[in-house]
C-alpha positions in Angstrom: -14.4 30.5 11.1 -16.9 29.1 13.5 -18.7 31.2 16.1 -15.7 30.8 18.5 -13.3 32.4 15.9 -11.6 29.1 15.1 -10.6 28.8 11.5 -12.3 25.9 9.6 -10.7 23.5 7.2 -12.1 23.0 3.7 -13.5 19.6 4.7 -15.3 21.1 7.8 -16.9 23.8 5.6 -17.8 21.3 2.8 -19.3 19.0 5.5 -21.3 21.8 7.0 -22.7 22.5 3.3 -23.7 18.8 3.0 -25.2 18.8 6.4 -27.3 21.9 5.6 -28.3 20.5 2.3 -29.1 16.8 3.5 -31.4 18.1 6.4 -33.8 19.7 4.0 -37.0 18.0 2.8 -38.5 14.7 3.9 -35.4 12.6 3.5 -33.5 14.3 6.2 -30.0 13.0 6.9 -27.5 14.4 9.5 -24.4 14.2 7.3 -22.1 15.4 10.1 -23.2 12.8 12.6 -23.5 9.9 10.1 -20.1 10.6 8.3 -18.4 11.0 11.5 -19.7 7.8 12.9 -18.6 6.1 9.7 -15.1 7.3 10.1 -15.0 6.1 13.6 -16.2 2.7 12.4 -13.5 2.4 9.7 -10.7 3.2 12.2 -12.1 0.7 14.6 -12.4 -2.0 11.9 -8.8 -3.3 12.1 -7.4 -1.9 15.5 -4.1 -3.6 15.0 -3.5 -1.7 11.6 -4.0 1.7 13.6 -5.7 3.3 10.6 -6.5 7.0 11.0 -9.1 8.0 8.3 -10.7 11.3 8.4 -13.8 13.2 7.1 -11.7 14.3 4.2 -11.3 10.7 2.9 -15.1 10.0 3.0 -15.9 13.4 1.4 -13.4 12.7 -1.4 -14.9 9.4 -1.9 -18.4 10.8 -2.1 -17.2 13.3 -4.6 -15.7 10.6 -6.8 -18.7 8.3 -6.6 -21.4 10.8 -6.7 -20.3 13.5 -9.3 -18.9 13.7 -12.7 -16.5 16.6 -11.8 -12.8 16.3 -10.9 -13.1 15.4 -7.2 -11.5 18.6 -5.9 -12.2 20.3 -2.7 -13.7 23.5 -4.0 -17.1 25.0 -3.3 -18.3 24.9 -6.9 -18.1 21.1 -6.7 -20.7 21.1 -3.7 -23.6 22.7 -5.6 -27.0 21.5 -4.5 -27.2 19.2 -7.5 -23.9 17.5 -6.6 -24.9 17.3 -2.9 -28.2 15.7 -3.7 -26.3 13.1 -5.9 -23.9 12.5 -3.0 -26.7 11.9 -0.7 -28.1 9.3 -2.9 -24.7 7.4 -3.0 -24.4 7.8 0.8 -27.8 6.2 1.4 -27.0 3.3 -0.8 -25.5 0.6 1.4 -23.0 -0.3 -1.3 -20.9 2.8 -0.7 -20.0 2.2 2.8 -19.7 -1.6 2.2 -17.3 -1.0 -0.7 -15.0 1.1 1.4 -15.1 -1.5 4.1 -14.4 -4.2 1.8 -11.4 -2.3 0.4 -10.0 -1.9 3.9 -10.5 -5.6 4.7 -8.7 -6.5 1.4 -5.5 -4.3 1.9 -5.3 -5.8 5.5 -5.2 -9.2 3.9 -2.4 -7.8 1.7 -0.5 -7.0 4.9 -0.8 -3.2 4.9 -1.4 -1.0 7.9 -1.4 2.6 8.7 2.5 2.8 8.2 2.6 1.3 4.8 -0.7 2.9 3.4 1.0 6.2 2.7 -1.9 7.5 0.6 -5.7 7.0 1.7 -6.7 8.3 -1.8 -5.2 5.3 -3.3 -8.0 3.2 -1.8 -10.8 5.2 -3.6 -10.4 3.7 -7.2 -10.5 0.3 -5.6 -13.5 0.9 -3.6 -15.2 2.5 -6.8 -14.4 -0.5 -8.8 -15.9 -2.8 -6.1 -19.0 -0.6 -5.9 -19.6 -0.5 -9.6 -18.5 -4.1 -10.6 -19.0 -6.3 -7.5 -16.1 -8.7 -8.5 -15.5 -11.9 -6.5 -12.5 -11.5 -4.2 -12.4 -15.2 -3.4 -8.6 -16.0 -3.8 -9.4 -19.7 -4.1 -11.2 -18.9 -7.4 -9.3 -18.1 -10.6 -11.2 -14.9 -11.2 -11.0 -13.8 -7.6 -7.3 -14.3 -7.4 -6.6 -12.4 -10.6 -8.7 -9.6 -9.4 -6.7 -9.5 -6.1 -3.4 -9.6 -8.1 -4.4 -6.6 -10.3 -5.6 -4.6 -7.4 -2.4 -5.4 -5.4 -0.2 -4.4 -8.3 -2.2 -1.1 -8.8 -1.9 -0.3 -5.0 1.8 -1.1 -4.5 2.7 0.8 -7.7 0.6 3.8 -6.7 2.2 3.8 -3.2 5.7 3.0 -4.0 5.8 5.6 -6.9 4.1 8.3 -5.1 1.2 8.6 -7.5 -1.0 10.6 -5.2 1.7 13.0 -4.0 0.8 15.6 -6.7 -2.5 16.3 -8.6 -4.3 13.4 -6.7 -7.6 14.6 -8.0 -6.6 14.2 -11.7 -5.6 10.5 -11.0 -9.0 9.8 -9.3 -10.7 11.3 -12.3 -8.7 9.2 -14.7 -9.3 6.0 -12.7 -13.0 6.6 -12.4 -13.3 7.2 -16.3 -11.5 3.8 -16.9 -13.3 1.8 -14.4 -16.6 3.1 -15.8 -15.5 2.0 -19.2 -14.3 -1.3 -18.0 -16.2 -4.3 -19.0 -15.4 -6.0 -15.6 -11.7 -6.6 -15.1 -9.8 -4.0 -13.0 -8.6 -1.7 -15.7 -5.0 -1.6 -14.4 -3.2 -1.1 -17.9 -5.7 1.6 -19.0 -5.3 3.8 -15.7 -1.5 3.4 -16.0 -1.6 4.6 -19.6 -3.6 7.7 -18.6 -1.3 8.4 -15.8 1.7 8.1 -18.2 0.1 10.7 -20.4 0.2 13.0 -17.4 3.9 12.3 -16.8 3.3 10.2 -13.8 5.8 7.3 -13.1 3.9 4.0 -12.9 5.0 0.2 -12.7 8.5 -0.8 -11.9 11.0 -0.1 -14.6 14.7 -0.5 -14.0 15.2 3.1 -13.2 12.2 3.1 -10.7 13.9 0.0 -9.0 17.1 1.5 -8.7 15.7 4.4 -6.9 13.5 2.3 -4.7 16.3 -0.1 -3.8 18.7 2.7 -3.0 16.2 4.8 -0.8 14.2 2.0 0.9 15.4 0.8 4.3 14.0 -1.0 7.3 12.5 2.2 8.6 11.0 3.3 5.5 7.3 3.2 5.0 7.9 1.6 1.7 9.9 -1.4 2.7 7.0 -3.8 3.3 5.4 -2.9 0.0 8.6 -3.4 -1.8 9.3 -6.8 -0.3 5.8 -8.0 -0.9 6.5 -7.8 -4.6 8.8 -10.8 -4.1 5.7 -12.7 -2.9 3.4 -11.7 -5.6 0.8 -14.3 -5.9 1.1 -15.5 -2.2 0.8 -12.0 -0.9 -2.6 -11.6 -2.4 -4.0 -14.6 -0.8 -6.1 -14.6 2.5 -4.2 -15.3 5.7 -0.7 -14.7 4.5 0.4 -12.8 7.6 4.1 -11.6 7.0 6.6 -9.9 9.3 9.7 -8.0 8.3 12.9 -9.5 9.4 16.7 -9.0 8.8 18.4 -11.8 6.7 21.7 -11.1 8.5 20.4 -10.4 12.0 20.5 -6.8 13.2 22.2 -7.8 16.5 24.9 -9.5 14.5 25.7 -6.4 12.6 26.0 -4.0 15.5 29.3 -2.2 15.6 30.3 -3.2 19.2 29.5 -7.0 18.4 31.6 -6.8 15.0 34.5 -5.3 16.9 34.6 -7.1 20.2 33.4 -10.6 19.1 34.5 -10.8 15.5 37.6 -8.5 15.4 36.4 -5.9 12.7 38.1 -2.7 12.7 35.7 0.3 13.5 35.4 1.8 10.1 34.4 -1.5 8.6 32.1 -2.4 11.5 30.4 1.0 11.1 29.6 0.4 7.3 28.2 -3.0 8.3 25.9 -1.5 10.8 24.8 1.2 8.5 23.8 -1.5 5.9 21.8 -3.6 8.3 18.7 -2.0 7.4 19.3 -2.0 3.5 16.2 -3.4 1.7 18.6 -6.2 0.4 19.1 -7.4 3.9 15.3 -7.6 4.6 12.8 -10.3 4.0 9.2 -11.1 4.7 8.6 -14.2 6.9 5.6 -15.7 8.3 5.2 -15.6 12.1 6.2 -19.3 12.4 9.1 -18.9 10.0 10.4 -15.8 12.0 10.1 -17.7 15.3 12.3 -20.5 14.1 14.9 -18.3 12.8 15.2 -16.4 16.1 15.8 -19.7 17.9 18.8 -20.5 15.7 22.3 -19.1 15.3 22.4 -17.4 11.9 25.1 -19.7 10.5 23.1 -22.7 11.4 19.7 -21.2 10.2 21.0 -20.1 6.7 22.3 -23.6 6.0 18.8 -25.0 6.5 17.3 -22.8 3.7 16.1 -24.9 0.8 16.4 -24.0 -2.9 12.7 -23.0 -2.9 13.2 -20.6 0.0 16.3 -19.0 -1.7 14.3 -18.7 -4.9 11.3 -17.1 -3.3 13.4 -14.7 -1.2 15.9 -13.9 -3.9 18.7 -15.2 -1.7 22.0 -15.9 -3.6 23.0 -19.5 -4.1 26.7 -18.8 -3.4 27.2 -20.1 0.2 30.3 -18.0 0.5 28.1 -15.0 0.7 26.5 -16.3 3.9 29.8 -15.6 5.8 29.9 -12.4 7.7 33.0 -11.0 6.1 31.1 -11.2 2.7 28.0 -9.3 3.9 28.6 -6.4 1.6 28.8 -8.8 -1.5 25.6 -10.5 -0.3 23.7 -7.2 -0.1 25.0 -6.2 -3.6 24.1 -9.5 -5.3 20.7 -9.9 -3.6 19.8 -6.4 -4.7 20.4 -7.4 -8.2 18.4 -10.5 -7.9 15.3 -8.5 -6.4 15.7 -6.1 -9.3 15.6 -9.0 -11.9 12.7 -10.6 -10.1 10.5 -7.6 -9.9 11.0 -6.6 -13.7 10.4 -10.2 -14.7 7.3 -10.7 -12.6 5.5 -7.5 -13.6 6.4 -7.7 -17.3 2.9 -8.7 -18.2 1.4 -5.4 -16.8 3.3 -3.1 -18.8 
């Protein structure tokens, strides 16, 4: 507790330990003030994304970067020796820069506070940037490949809930493999270690069955799952996507279906419940989404090219674009999404 009797969190206790240690000697650093200021800077870096990082995140990163121990929040890890090593890392401009670079990168991928379901998933990326300083220029072959590998690591980790249990062990495994890497982000090696711990990685058919069943418009995972259909384009700078319903949500409202199209209420209710199914969602650029809103659905869907249908896994059978065939559209597009993701990420197994 503090002097006022308020219970302190582990991170507050450990920050106090760092503050006490870092103020000793000639190289005095106010850990509390500097780390708090850095957290504020991170949260203000991309205001539209509404990130809410905490002191916990920075301390966890410092443990990962500055020590050889499993980065757990326990007093034994905050020995004077480890605190001194963490101070050295903190005073290296590369530490803060690597975290800021990572944040910039995931924003370019389209993530925000809603889709970034684990802050810990960013630490291996930042650690890799800190130690290997790769190019992230998407116009260069090497930079594009680095972005693709990082994007796959991040989406796999977030969609599979890699950090939901034993996150410190995952960070330890990732750190070991990045240390051993010759320069390329060691995606396969990290996944191999995680499989050894019983973690689910990648996108097998079983994994996709679960994701396709559970992910809806309101899910935090919907953007990430849809971004897999744009792999390649999604990792380039400036591809700003918006989530959109293929069959418009307003068209699938129960009252509209009953009153305007003559559906019976049970059928109309099933249609409305399926409106937010992942197979009725797509990612469009702002310009594409604006054009779609300006047209009736039947007119808009007929203007879609073969290239568009291929990118978005839209079935070619035009009968499925009719409102009465909406359930079949969802079923067939779901299968196309499943096949696309498995085929796309076969190389990363």
